[in-house]
C-alpha positions as a Markdown table, in Angstrom:
| # | Residue | x | y | z |
|---|---|---|---|---|
| 1 | Met | -87.7 | 141.5 | -7.3 |
| 2 | Met | -89.6 | 140.8 | -3.4 |
| 3 | Ala | -87.2 | 140.6 | -0.7 |
| 4 | Glu | -87.4 | 137.5 | 0.7 |
| 5 | Gln | -88.8 | 136.1 | 3.9 |
| 6 | Leu | -87.7 | 135.0 | 6.5 |
| 7 | Val | -88.5 | 131.9 | 8.1 |
| 8 | Pro | -89.8 | 133.0 | 11.6 |
| 9 | Glu | -89.1 | 130.7 | 14.8 |
| 10 | Ile | -92.5 | 129.4 | 15.4 |
| 11 | Glu | -91.7 | 127.5 | 11.9 |
| 12 | Ile | -89.0 | 125.7 | 13.4 |
| 13 | Ala | -89.3 | 125.1 | 16.2 |
| 14 | Glu | -93.0 | 123.1 | 15.0 |
| 15 | Leu | -90.5 | 121.2 | 12.6 |
| 16 | Ile | -89.0 | 120.4 | 15.5 |
| 17 | Val | -91.7 | 119.3 | 17.2 |
| 18 | Ser | -93.2 | 117.3 | 14.5 |
| 19 | Thr | -90.1 | 115.7 | 13.0 |
| 20 | Leu | -88.9 | 114.4 | 17.1 |
| 21 | Lys | -93.0 | 113.7 | 17.9 |
| 22 | Leu | -92.1 | 115.7 | 21.4 |
| 23 | Glu | -95.0 | 116.4 | 23.6 |
| 24 | Val | -95.0 | 120.0 | 23.6 |
| 25 | Val | -96.5 | 122.9 | 22.0 |
| 26 | Pro | -94.3 | 124.3 | 19.4 |
| 27 | Gly | -95.2 | 128.2 | 21.2 |
| 28 | Asp | -93.8 | 126.6 | 24.5 |
| 29 | Ile | -90.5 | 126.6 | 22.9 |
| 30 | Arg | -88.6 | 129.7 | 23.9 |
| 31 | Pro | -86.5 | 131.0 | 21.6 |
| 32 | Asp | -83.0 | 131.3 | 24.1 |
| 33 | Asp | -84.4 | 128.0 | 25.8 |
| 34 | Ala | -81.4 | 124.7 | 25.7 |
| 35 | Leu | -82.7 | 122.2 | 23.4 |
| 36 | Phe | -80.3 | 119.6 | 24.5 |
| 37 | Gly | -79.5 | 118.4 | 28.4 |
| 38 | Glu | -81.8 | 120.7 | 30.8 |
| 39 | Gly | -83.5 | 122.0 | 27.9 |
| 40 | Leu | -86.0 | 120.1 | 25.7 |
| 41 | Gly | -83.7 | 117.1 | 26.5 |
| 42 | Leu | -82.8 | 116.1 | 23.0 |
| 43 | Asp | -80.0 | 113.8 | 22.5 |
| 44 | Ser | -77.4 | 113.4 | 19.5 |
| 45 | Ile | -80.3 | 111.1 | 17.1 |
| 46 | Asp | -83.0 | 113.7 | 17.9 |
| 47 | Ala | -79.6 | 115.7 | 16.4 |
| 48 | Leu | -79.2 | 113.9 | 13.0 |
| 49 | Glu | -83.2 | 113.0 | 12.7 |
| 50 | Leu | -83.6 | 117.3 | 12.8 |
| 51 | Ala | -80.5 | 118.0 | 10.6 |
| 52 | Leu | -82.0 | 115.7 | 7.8 |
| 53 | Ala | -85.2 | 117.4 | 8.4 |
| 54 | Leu | -83.8 | 120.7 | 8.0 |
| 55 | Ser | -81.8 | 119.3 | 4.6 |
| 56 | Leu | -85.4 | 118.2 | 3.0 |
| 57 | Arg | -87.4 | 121.2 | 3.9 |
| 58 | Tyr | -85.3 | 124.5 | 3.5 |
| 59 | Gly | -81.4 | 123.0 | 1.8 |
| 60 | Val | -79.4 | 123.8 | 4.8 |
| 61 | Glu | -76.7 | 121.5 | 5.5 |
| 62 | Ile | -75.0 | 120.6 | 8.7 |
| 63 | Lys | -72.4 | 118.7 | 9.1 |
| 64 | Ala | -71.9 | 116.9 | 12.4 |
| 65 | Asp | -68.5 | 116.7 | 12.8 |
| 66 | Asp | -68.7 | 121.1 | 11.8 |
| 67 | Ala | -66.9 | 122.3 | 15.0 |
| 68 | Asp | -70.0 | 124.4 | 15.4 |
| 69 | Thr | -72.6 | 122.2 | 14.7 |
| 70 | Pro | -73.0 | 122.1 | 18.3 |
| 71 | Asp | -73.4 | 125.8 | 18.7 |
| 72 | Leu | -76.5 | 125.5 | 16.2 |
| 73 | Phe | -78.4 | 123.3 | 17.9 |
| 74 | Ala | -77.9 | 125.5 | 21.0 |
| 75 | Ser | -81.3 | 127.4 | 20.8 |
| 76 | Leu | -84.3 | 127.6 | 18.7 |
| 77 | Arg | -83.3 | 131.2 | 17.9 |
| 78 | Lys | -79.6 | 129.8 | 17.0 |
| 79 | Leu | -80.9 | 127.8 | 14.8 |
| 80 | Thr | -83.6 | 130.2 | 13.3 |
| 81 | Ile | -80.9 | 132.4 | 12.2 |
| 82 | Phe | -78.6 | 129.2 | 10.9 |
| 83 | Val | -81.5 | 128.7 | 8.5 |
| 84 | Asn | -82.4 | 131.9 | 7.6 |
| 85 | Ala | -78.4 | 132.7 | 6.9 |
| 86 | Asn | -77.9 | 129.5 | 5.0 |
| 87 | Arg | -81.2 | 128.3 | 3.2 |
| 88 | Ala | -81.3 | 127.1 | -0.6 |
| 89 | Thr | -83.5 | 130.0 | -2.7 |
């Protein structure tokens, strides 16, 4: 059986840009840059839309009331690590 391929950061960046209709090139989102506040400037509504898109595409469940959720959305890298660790196979 082949090892499952990891989702690359650029794929998650493309999902962020397309889902939220951002005017930024996915490749310009640096892995450790903040997604919220001073970084991309995302807000809580963006987080909900992004969580839904990630759920639909990768089968991951992100709960708004989970204490770890803010950390998952801290950067592209953290979000990608979460998706790779929790996606449905």
